[in-house]
N, CA and C atoms as an extended XYZ file, in Angstrom:
498
Properties=species:S:1:pos:R:3:atomname:S:1:resname:S:1:resid:I:1 pbc="F F F"
N       175.057       79.431      185.538 N   UNK     1
C       174.860       79.389      184.067 CA  UNK     1
C       173.850       79.207      183.616 C   UNK     1
N       173.072       78.515      184.307 N   UNK     2
C       171.705       78.348      183.739 CA  UNK     2
C       171.024       79.744      183.626 C   UNK     2
N       171.211       80.417      184.822 N   UNK     3
C       170.567       81.633      184.974 CA  UNK     3
C       171.100       82.659      183.821 C   UNK     3
N       172.346       82.579      183.495 N   UNK     4
C       172.759       83.269      182.461 CA  UNK     4
C       172.277       83.058      181.047 C   UNK     4
N       172.266       81.772      180.973 N   UNK     5
C       171.789       81.268      179.691 CA  UNK     5
C       170.025       81.679      179.634 C   UNK     5
N       169.565       81.568      180.592 N   UNK     6
C       168.329       81.895      180.795 CA  UNK     6
C       167.789       83.351      180.467 C   UNK     6
N       168.776       84.214      181.208 N   UNK     7
C       168.514       85.784      180.903 CA  UNK     7
C       169.246       85.952      179.489 C   UNK     7
N       170.117       85.473      179.047 N   UNK     8
C       170.500       85.567      177.733 CA  UNK     8
C       169.372       85.004      176.645 C   UNK     8
N       168.818       83.939      177.036 N   UNK     9
C       167.543       83.674      176.096 CA  UNK     9
C       166.423       84.495      176.314 C   UNK     9
N       166.225       85.037      177.496 N   UNK    10
C       165.163       85.899      177.493 CA  UNK    10
C       165.459       87.264      176.846 C   UNK    10
N       166.429       87.767      176.995 N   UNK    11
C       166.943       89.096      176.304 CA  UNK    11
C       166.864       88.819      174.889 C   UNK    11
N       167.514       87.577      174.346 N   UNK    12
C       167.393       87.244      172.914 CA  UNK    12
C       166.010       87.269      172.438 C   UNK    12
N       165.137       86.418      173.446 N   UNK    13
C       163.832       86.572      172.922 CA  UNK    13
C       163.062       87.957      172.821 C   UNK    13
N       163.189       88.937      173.722 N   UNK    14
C       162.878       90.162      173.607 CA  UNK    14
C       163.454       90.857      172.318 C   UNK    14
N       164.825       90.780      172.286 N   UNK    15
C       165.170       91.419      170.924 CA  UNK    15
C       164.678       90.677      169.622 C   UNK    15
N       164.363       89.428      169.597 N   UNK    16
C       163.688       88.864      168.640 CA  UNK    16
C       162.401       89.250      168.413 C   UNK    16
N       161.604       89.715      169.568 N   UNK    17
C       160.263       89.953      169.370 CA  UNK    17
C       160.441       91.538      168.851 C   UNK    17
N       161.331       92.364      169.583 N   UNK    18
C       161.418       93.735      168.815 CA  UNK    18
C       161.890       93.679      167.355 C   UNK    18
N       162.739       92.783      166.957 N   UNK    19
C       163.124       93.068      165.745 CA  UNK    19
C       161.910       92.349      164.793 C   UNK    19
N       161.251       91.449      165.373 N   UNK    20
C       160.028       90.826      164.406 CA  UNK    20
C       159.136       92.121      164.420 C   UNK    20
N       158.671       92.740      165.351 N   UNK    21
C       157.704       93.615      165.316 CA  UNK    21
C       158.260       94.980      164.478 C   UNK    21
N       159.498       95.216      164.469 N   UNK    22
C       160.094       96.341      163.805 CA  UNK    22
C       160.110       95.698      162.209 C   UNK    22
N       160.378       94.669      162.123 N   UNK    23
C       160.386       94.073      160.553 CA  UNK    23
C       158.862       94.104      160.097 C   UNK    23
N       157.769       93.599      161.001 N   UNK    24
C       156.552       93.797      160.568 CA  UNK    24
C       156.193       95.277      160.233 C   UNK    24
N       156.608       96.116      160.826 N   UNK    25
C       156.146       97.429      160.879 CA  UNK    25
C       156.834       97.994      159.596 C   UNK    25
N       158.203       97.739      159.177 N   UNK    26
C       158.717       98.122      158.155 CA  UNK    26
C       158.177       97.310      156.781 C   UNK    26
N       157.903       96.275      156.981 N   UNK    27
C       157.310       95.609      155.881 CA  UNK    27
C       155.971       96.074      155.568 C   UNK    27
N       155.174       96.419      156.696 N   UNK    28
C       153.917       96.979      156.388 CA  UNK    28
C       154.070       98.572      155.777 C   UNK    28
N       154.881       99.024      156.018 N   UNK    29
C       155.042      100.430      155.639 CA  UNK    29
C       155.808      100.279      154.296 C   UNK    29
N       156.761       99.513      154.039 N   UNK    30
C       157.390       99.582      152.686 CA  UNK    30
C       157.155       98.498      151.767 C   UNK    30
N       156.715       97.429      152.135 N   UNK    31
C       156.545       96.321      151.235 CA  UNK    31
C       155.027       95.854      151.129 C   UNK    31
N       154.376       95.775      152.161 N   UNK    32
C       152.997       95.250      152.054 CA  UNK    32
C       152.073       96.369      151.280 C   UNK    32
N       152.279       97.557      151.790 N   UNK    33
C       151.533       98.531      151.239 CA  UNK    33
C       151.640       98.616      149.756 C   UNK    33
N       152.830       98.666      149.195 N   UNK    34
C       152.805       98.653      147.578 CA  UNK    34
C       152.444       97.331      146.991 C   UNK    34
N       152.565       96.056      147.937 N   UNK    35
C       152.182       94.880      147.383 CA  UNK    35
C       150.632       94.927      147.290 C   UNK    35
N       150.058       95.227      148.562 N   UNK    36
C       148.570       95.214      148.587 CA  UNK    36
C       148.023       96.229      147.615 C   UNK    36
N       148.570       97.502      147.389 N   UNK    37
C       148.244       98.510      146.573 CA  UNK    37
C       147.998       97.822      145.048 C   UNK    37
N       149.201       97.055      144.728 N   UNK    38
C       149.344       96.504      143.376 CA  UNK    38
C       148.165       95.259      143.172 C   UNK    38
N       148.194       94.590      144.334 N   UNK    39
C       146.989       93.366      144.325 CA  UNK    39
C       145.824       94.023      144.258 C   UNK    39
N       145.412       95.188      144.985 N   UNK    40
C       143.987       95.931      144.922 CA  UNK    40
C       143.911       96.540      143.547 C   UNK    40
N       144.796       96.963      142.883 N   UNK    41
C       144.915       97.587      141.798 CA  UNK    41
C       144.367       96.510      140.581 C   UNK    41
N       145.347       95.399      140.650 N   UNK    42
C       144.977       94.315      139.710 CA  UNK    42
C       143.729       93.751      139.964 C   UNK    42
N       143.154       93.704      141.172 N   UNK    43
C       141.705       93.181      141.311 CA  UNK    43
C       140.842       94.163      140.889 C   UNK    43
N       140.945       95.532      140.952 N   UNK    44
C       140.073       96.459      140.359 CA  UNK    44
C       139.994       96.537      138.680 C   UNK    44
N       141.209       95.980      138.372 N   UNK    45
C       141.317       96.054      136.840 CA  UNK    45
C       140.606       94.643      136.401 C   UNK    45
N       140.912       93.607      136.950 N   UNK    46
C       140.136       92.426      136.667 CA  UNK    46
C       138.661       92.567      136.882 C   UNK    46
N       138.142       93.338      137.791 N   UNK    47
C       136.774       93.701      138.007 CA  UNK    47
C       136.284       94.463      136.987 C   UNK    47
N       137.012       95.591      136.344 N   UNK    48
C       136.753       96.423      135.382 CA  UNK    48
C       136.540       95.580      134.131 C   UNK    48
N       137.729       94.749      134.085 N   UNK    49
C       137.749       93.896      132.609 CA  UNK    49
C       136.218       93.106      132.745 C   UNK    49
N       135.970       92.384      133.876 N   UNK    50
C       134.705       91.719      133.821 CA  UNK    50
C       133.670       92.434      133.507 C   UNK    50
N       133.556       93.692      134.051 N   UNK    51
C       132.261       94.420      133.990 CA  UNK    51
C       132.311       94.835      132.414 C   UNK    51
N       133.303       95.217      131.768 N   UNK    52
C       133.525       95.626      130.539 CA  UNK    52
C       132.893       94.220      129.432 C   UNK    52
N       133.419       93.111      129.593 N   UNK    53
C       133.113       91.926      129.134 CA  UNK    53
C       131.491       91.738      129.235 C   UNK    53
N       130.827       91.903      130.499 N   UNK    54
C       129.590       91.571      130.615 CA  UNK    54
C       128.922       92.684      129.807 C   UNK    54
N       129.184       93.961      130.017 N   UNK    55
C       128.577       95.212      129.188 CA  UNK    55
C       128.714       94.757      127.641 C   UNK    55
N       129.976       94.336      127.134 N   UNK    56
C       130.033       93.851      125.759 CA  UNK    56
C       129.116       92.826      125.374 C   UNK    56
N       128.922       91.809      126.306 N   UNK    57
C       127.988       90.576      126.211 CA  UNK    57
C       126.541       91.144      125.976 C   UNK    57
N       126.140       92.014      127.063 N   UNK    58
C       124.928       92.786      126.796 CA  UNK    58
C       124.619       93.397      125.615 C   UNK    58
N       125.612       94.179      125.146 N   UNK    59
C       125.530       94.873      123.841 CA  UNK    59
C       125.481       93.997      122.720 C   UNK    59
N       126.185       93.002      122.740 N   UNK    60
C       125.994       91.949      121.690 CA  UNK    60
C       124.621       91.252      121.586 C   UNK    60
N       124.056       91.066      122.864 N   UNK    61
C       122.688       90.360      122.961 CA  UNK    61
C       121.683       91.495      122.195 C   UNK    61
N       121.812       92.814      122.594 N   UNK    62
C       121.095       93.899      122.206 CA  UNK    62
C       121.112       94.000      120.656 C   UNK    62
N       122.443       93.993      120.139 N   UNK    63
C       122.698       94.143      118.773 CA  UNK    63
C       122.002       92.828      118.106 C   UNK    63
N       122.216       91.869      118.562 N   UNK    64
C       121.474       90.426      117.974 CA  UNK    64
C       119.992       90.906      117.893 C   UNK    64
N       119.433       91.258      118.961 N   UNK    65
C       118.095       91.379      119.017 CA  UNK    65
C       117.554       92.483      118.071 C   UNK    65
N       118.326       93.346      117.793 N   UNK    66
C       118.178       94.635      116.991 CA  UNK    66
C       118.133       93.894      115.397 C   UNK    66
N       119.322       93.119      115.224 N   UNK    67
C       119.468       92.314      113.964 CA  UNK    67
C       118.520       91.700      113.751 C   UNK    67
N       117.739       90.800      114.730 N   UNK    68
C       116.807       90.039      114.221 CA  UNK    68
C       115.428       90.772      114.127 C   UNK    68
N       115.393       91.856      114.803 N   UNK    69
C       114.204       92.748      114.591 CA  UNK    69
C       114.213       93.387      113.095 C   UNK    69
N       115.438       93.899      112.747 N   UNK    70
C       115.527       94.494      111.303 CA  UNK    70
C       115.461       93.470      110.348 C   UNK    70
N       115.741       92.185      110.526 N   UNK    71
C       115.561       90.868      109.637 CA  UNK    71
C       114.193       90.829      109.735 C   UNK    71
N       113.419       90.778      110.325 N   UNK    72
C       112.057       90.506      110.593 CA  UNK    72
C       111.258       91.459      109.738 C   UNK    72
N       111.763       92.588      110.254 N   UNK    73
C       111.029       93.833      109.478 CA  UNK    73
C       111.251       93.803      107.867 C   UNK    73
N       112.480       93.249      107.673 N   UNK    74
C       112.866       93.228      106.138 CA  UNK    74
C       112.047       92.308      105.477 C   UNK    74
N       111.720       91.098      106.159 N   UNK    75
C       111.150       89.869      105.631 CA  UNK    75
C       109.600       90.315      105.329 C   UNK    75
N       108.987       91.180      106.734 N   UNK    76
C       107.575       91.601      106.337 CA  UNK    76
C       107.359       92.520      105.069 C   UNK    76
N       108.493       93.475      105.225 N   UNK    77
C       108.380       94.298      103.912 CA  UNK    77
C       108.582       93.645      102.652 C   UNK    77
N       109.419       92.735      102.395 N   UNK    78
C       109.522       91.923      101.442 CA  UNK    78
C       108.106       91.162      100.969 C   UNK    78
N       107.521       90.463      101.983 N   UNK    79
C       106.325       89.920      101.737 CA  UNK    79
C       105.199       91.005      101.443 C   UNK    79
N       105.400       92.095      101.829 N   UNK    80
C       104.161       93.147      101.588 CA  UNK    80
C       104.517       93.612       99.891 C   UNK    80
N       105.684       93.707       99.756 N   UNK    81
C       106.017       94.319       98.290 CA  UNK    81
C       105.648       92.875       97.365 C   UNK    81
N       105.936       91.967       97.548 N   UNK    82
C       105.559       90.808       96.837 CA  UNK    82
C       103.953       90.716       96.654 C   UNK    82
N       103.368       90.823       97.827 N   UNK    83
C       101.907       90.683       97.706 CA  UNK    83
C       101.401       91.998       97.139 C   UNK    83
N       101.658       93.065       96.996 N   UNK    84
C       101.358       94.194       96.252 CA  UNK    84
C       101.611       93.906       94.784 C   UNK    84
N       102.825       93.316       94.342 N   UNK    85
C       103.343       92.944       92.967 CA  UNK    85
C       102.121       91.975       92.461 C   UNK    85
N       101.982       90.911       93.307 N   UNK    86
C       100.858       89.982       92.732 CA  UNK    86
C        99.442       90.516       92.551 C   UNK    86
N        98.963       91.362       93.405 N   UNK    87
C        97.994       92.081       93.434 CA  UNK    87
C        97.939       93.024       92.042 C   UNK    87
N        98.935       93.759       91.813 N   UNK    88
C        99.146       94.582       90.547 CA  UNK    88
C        99.217       93.740       89.349 C   UNK    88
N        99.661       92.723       89.316 N   UNK    89
C        99.963       91.738       88.250 CA  UNK    89
C        98.407       91.272       87.878 C   UNK    89
N        97.704       90.783       88.765 N   UNK    90
C        96.302       90.173       88.702 CA  UNK    90
C        95.473       91.260       88.291 C   UNK    90
N        95.607       92.572       88.641 N   UNK    91
C        94.705       93.622       88.459 CA  UNK    91
C        94.994       93.885       87.094 C   UNK    91
N        96.219       93.975       86.627 N   UNK    92
C        96.766       94.167       85.110 CA  UNK    92
C        96.139       93.074       84.427 C   UNK    92
N        96.205       91.947       84.558 N   UNK    93
C        95.822       90.809       83.868 CA  UNK    93
C        94.167       91.093       83.570 C   UNK    93
N        93.427       91.211       84.798 N   UNK    94
C        92.112       91.356       84.714 CA  UNK    94
C        91.692       92.623       83.664 C   UNK    94
N        92.323       93.879       83.802 N   UNK    95
C        91.958       94.986       83.110 CA  UNK    95
C        92.429       94.669       81.581 C   UNK    95
N        93.574       93.691       81.332 N   UNK    96
C        93.650       93.503       79.902 CA  UNK    96
C        92.660       92.415       79.424 C   UNK    96
N        92.314       91.646       80.168 N   UNK    97
C        91.304       90.633       79.839 CA  UNK    97
C        89.754       91.414       79.446 C   UNK    97
N        89.586       92.450       80.287 N   UNK    98
C        88.308       93.225       80.157 CA  UNK    98
C        88.376       94.293       78.890 C   UNK    98
N        89.592       94.690       78.489 N   UNK    99
C        89.927       95.568       77.654 CA  UNK    99
C        89.773       94.770       76.199 C   UNK    99
N        90.398       93.478       76.286 N   UNK   100
C        90.196       92.664       75.209 CA  UNK   100
C        88.862       92.070       74.921 C   UNK   100
N        87.899       91.715       75.865 N   UNK   101
C        86.585       91.278       75.591 CA  UNK   101
C        86.039       92.700       75.110 C   UNK   101
N        86.222       93.760       75.660 N   UNK   102
C        85.495       95.119       75.101 CA  UNK   102
C        85.832       95.238       73.626 C   UNK   102
N        86.988       95.023       73.224 N   UNK   103
C        87.446       95.323       72.102 CA  UNK   103
C        86.889       94.223       70.952 C   UNK   103
N        86.696       92.909       71.685 N   UNK   104
C        86.100       91.869       70.770 CA  UNK   104
C        84.511       92.057       70.693 C   UNK   104
N        84.018       92.555       71.601 N   UNK   105
C        82.630       92.893       71.489 CA  UNK   105
C        82.317       93.849       70.350 C   UNK   105
N        83.172       94.999       70.636 N   UNK   106
C        83.182       96.209       69.682 CA  UNK   106
C        83.365       95.861       68.120 C   UNK   106
N        84.390       94.933       67.974 N   UNK   107
C        84.778       94.410       66.711 CA  UNK   107
C        83.465       93.424       66.317 C   UNK   107
N        83.054       92.560       66.978 N   UNK   108
C        81.991       91.714       66.565 CA  UNK   108
C        80.685       92.750       66.377 C   UNK   108
N        80.397       93.750       67.114 N   UNK   109
C        79.156       94.561       66.848 CA  UNK   109
C        79.528       95.375       65.374 C   UNK   109
N        80.626       95.748       65.131 N   UNK   110
C        81.012       96.343       63.926 CA  UNK   110
C        80.867       95.414       62.767 C   UNK   110
N        81.428       94.145       63.051 N   UNK   111
C        81.135       93.329       61.829 CA  UNK   111
C        79.742       92.976       61.601 C   UNK   111
N        78.846       92.688       62.870 N   UNK   112
C        77.541       92.548       62.391 CA  UNK   112
C        76.718       93.771       61.719 C   UNK   112
N        77.221       94.890       62.074 N   UNK   113
C        76.748       96.030       61.459 CA  UNK   113
C        77.135       96.113       59.941 C   UNK   113
N        78.429       95.785       59.625 N   UNK   114
C        78.923       95.715       58.292 CA  UNK   114
C        78.113       94.675       57.705 C   UNK   114
N        77.929       93.360       58.194 N   UNK   115
C        77.117       92.429       57.368 CA  UNK   115
C        75.762       92.853       57.304 C   UNK   115
N        75.230       93.519       58.155 N   UNK   116
C        73.692       93.921       58.181 CA  UNK   116
C        73.786       94.840       57.016 C   UNK   116
N        74.643       95.922       56.873 N   UNK   117
C        74.546       96.721       55.977 CA  UNK   117
C        74.870       96.213       54.516 C   UNK   117
N        75.699       95.190       54.444 N   UNK   118
C        76.044       94.458       53.111 CA  UNK   118
C        74.809       93.716       52.804 C   UNK   118
N        74.249       93.349       53.621 N   UNK   119
C        72.834       92.374       53.442 CA  UNK   119
C        71.694       93.258       52.755 C   UNK   119
N        71.761       94.600       53.449 N   UNK   120
C        70.604       95.583       53.030 CA  UNK   120
C        71.013       96.049       51.660 C   UNK   120
N        72.331       96.299       51.507 N   UNK   121
C        72.893       96.606       50.076 CA  UNK   121
C        72.410       95.444       49.115 C   UNK   121
N        72.818       94.220       49.417 N   UNK   122
C        72.753       93.230       48.273 CA  UNK   122
C        71.126       93.080       48.186 C   UNK   122
N        70.305       93.137       49.089 N   UNK   123
C        68.840       93.033       48.925 CA  UNK   123
C        68.359       94.029       48.054 C   UNK   123
N        68.495       95.385       48.507 N   UNK   124
C        68.369       96.554       47.443 CA  UNK   124
C        68.827       96.333       45.973 C   UNK   124
N        70.162       95.767       45.879 N   UNK   125
C        70.893       95.541       44.629 CA  UNK   125
C        69.718       94.433       44.002 C   UNK   125
N        69.543       93.332       44.676 N   UNK   126
C        68.603       92.386       44.296 CA  UNK   126
C        67.333       92.718       43.533 C   UNK   126
N        66.626       93.832       44.549 N   UNK   127
C        65.415       94.376       44.132 CA  UNK   127
C        65.511       95.258       42.860 C   UNK   127
N        66.584       96.054       42.725 N   UNK   128
C        66.768       96.842       41.548 CA  UNK   128
C        66.929       95.966       40.336 C   UNK   128
N        67.669       94.812       40.497 N   UNK   129
C        67.871       93.868       39.216 CA  UNK   129
C        66.654       93.253       39.023 C   UNK   129
N        65.880       93.063       40.093 N   UNK   130
C        64.654       92.135       39.804 CA  UNK   130
C        63.701       92.901       38.987 C   UNK   130
N        63.709       94.292       39.576 N   UNK   131
C        62.821       95.231       38.917 CA  UNK   131
C        63.318       95.380       37.353 C   UNK   131
N        64.555       95.525       37.243 N   UNK   132
C        65.033       95.637       35.700 CA  UNK   132
C        64.782       94.654       34.840 C   UNK   132
N        64.934       93.283       35.680 N   UNK   133
C        64.682       92.189       34.738 CA  UNK   133
C        63.029       92.080       34.518 C   UNK   133
N        62.272       92.579       35.531 N   UNK   134
C        60.779       92.413       35.291 CA  UNK   134
C        60.445       93.261       34.083 C   UNK   134
N        61.135       94.539       34.106 N   UNK   135
C        60.747       95.516       32.920 CA  UNK   135
C        61.287       94.916       31.501 C   UNK   135
N        62.426       94.281       31.757 N   UNK   136
C        62.984       93.781       30.310 CA  UNK   136
C        62.030       92.607       30.005 C   UNK   136
N        61.679       91.853       31.055 N   UNK   137
C        60.660       90.553       30.443 CA  UNK   137
C        59.385       91.204       29.821 C   UNK   137
N        58.953       92.243       30.689 N   UNK   138
C        57.646       92.741       30.428 CA  UNK   138
C        57.830       93.361       28.919 C   UNK   138
N        58.734       94.061       28.530 N   UNK   139
C        58.880       94.686       27.263 CA  UNK   139
C        59.047       93.584       26.086 C   UNK   139
N        59.822       92.330       26.612 N   UNK   140
C        59.909       91.522       25.650 CA  UNK   140
C        58.611       90.706       25.269 C   UNK   140
N        57.862       90.530       26.627 N   UNK   141
C        56.581       89.861       26.395 CA  UNK   141
C        55.486       90.733       25.557 C   UNK   141
N        55.496       91.772       25.870 N   UNK   142
C        54.604       92.851       25.211 CA  UNK   142
C        55.170       93.189       23.763 C   UNK   142
N        56.398       93.135       23.811 N   UNK   143
C        56.997       93.480       22.298 CA  UNK   143
C        57.269       94.847       22.064 C   UNK   143
N        56.790       95.582       22.841 N   UNK   144
C        56.956       97.189       22.707 CA  UNK   144
C        57.594       97.788       24.159 C   UNK   144
N        57.984       98.739       23.757 N   UNK   145
C        58.671       99.610       24.898 CA  UNK   145
C        57.535      100.214       25.555 C   UNK   145
N        57.585      100.010       26.957 N   UNK   146
C        56.469      100.721       27.940 CA  UNK   146
C        56.721      101.970       27.807 C   UNK   146
N        55.548      102.721       27.987 N   UNK   147
C        55.678      104.299       28.225 CA  UNK   147
C        55.811      104.651       29.481 C   UNK   147
N        56.377      105.719       29.773 N   UNK   148
C        56.541      106.252       31.136 CA  UNK   148
C        57.509      105.282       32.147 C   UNK   148
N        58.528      104.932       31.740 N   UNK   149
C        59.461      103.756       32.532 CA  UNK   149
C        59.621      104.359       33.881 C   UNK   149
N        59.878      105.659       34.055 N   UNK   150
C        60.169      106.145       35.355 CA  UNK   150
C        58.926      105.821       36.466 C   UNK   150
N        57.830      105.925       35.835 N   UNK   151
C        56.552      105.598       36.589 CA  UNK   151
C        56.572      104.217       36.957 C   UNK   151
N        56.849      103.395       35.933 N   UNK   152
C        56.582      101.893       36.073 CA  UNK   152
C        57.781      101.533       36.935 C   UNK   152
N        59.075      101.829       36.728 N   UNK   153
C        59.965      101.405       37.655 CA  UNK   153
C        59.864      101.886       39.163 C   UNK   153
N        59.134      103.041       39.381 N   UNK   154
C        58.765      103.120       40.665 CA  UNK   154
C        57.440      102.276       41.339 C   UNK   154
N        56.655      102.117       40.476 N   UNK   155
C        55.804      101.155       40.843 CA  UNK   155
C        55.971       99.623       41.069 C   UNK   155
N        56.940       99.308       40.235 N   UNK   156
C        57.648       97.946       40.410 CA  UNK   156
C        58.417       98.094       41.726 C   UNK   156
N        59.128       99.059       41.976 N   UNK   157
C        60.089       99.133       43.031 CA  UNK   157
C        59.087       99.153       44.490 C   UNK   157
N        57.851       99.765       44.344 N   UNK   158
C        57.055       99.731       45.549 CA  UNK   158
C        56.421       98.276       45.594 C   UNK   158
N        56.040       97.584       44.620 N   UNK   159
C        55.601       96.222       44.777 CA  UNK   159
C        56.592       95.449       45.453 C   UNK   159
N        57.972       95.680       44.767 N   UNK   160
C        58.996       94.733       45.333 CA  UNK   160
C        59.395       95.021       46.761 C   UNK   160
N        59.301       96.418       47.340 N   UNK   161
C        59.226       96.694       48.683 CA  UNK   161
C        58.218       95.980       49.539 C   UNK   161
N        56.939       95.781       48.780 N   UNK   162
C        56.106       95.206       49.698 CA  UNK   162
C        56.152       93.590       49.888 C   UNK   162
N        56.743       93.186       48.756 N   UNK   163
C        57.307       91.692       48.892 CA  UNK   163
C        58.474       91.516       49.728 C   UNK   163
N        58.178       90.594       50.810 N   UNK   164
C        59.141       90.384       51.833 CA  UNK   164
C        60.266       89.405       51.344 C   UNK   164
N        61.601       89.853       51.422 N   UNK   165
C        62.617       88.614       51.083 CA  UNK   165
C        63.285       88.322       52.387 C   UNK   165
N        63.326       86.898       52.422 N   UNK   166
C        63.818       86.304       53.893 CA  UNK   166
C        65.182       86.100       53.556 C   UNK   166
């Protein structure tokens, strides 16, 4: 009976090995392949997602660098515009000062000319009045009217011209 049990065990062992090999073959063909395919597909999708995330991160870095460059350029442009505005303001102020100084000089020169003309006219008027007064005084002193009044007036005017008034 031992031999029978032993032969039975041996036969059972062979059948178990055959069933195990058949089970592995069937599992490999029908179960493991779809499972491995699903695992591989999942692994590829995870790898694709990681690559996409890395690509997105690189794009974000690139966009951030671009944004910083644009901001820097905008700041430089703002500084340039402000500098130009300051220079234009200073130029306009300088031009206004120059124009005001020129106008003031012109007004002063005009006023000096007017004063000089008024002074000359006043001196001429004083000379004429002095001549007229001189004639009147001379007439009263002499008690008579002097003849050739035009000649005497011209002579007195010439004498007054020779006399310098300060």
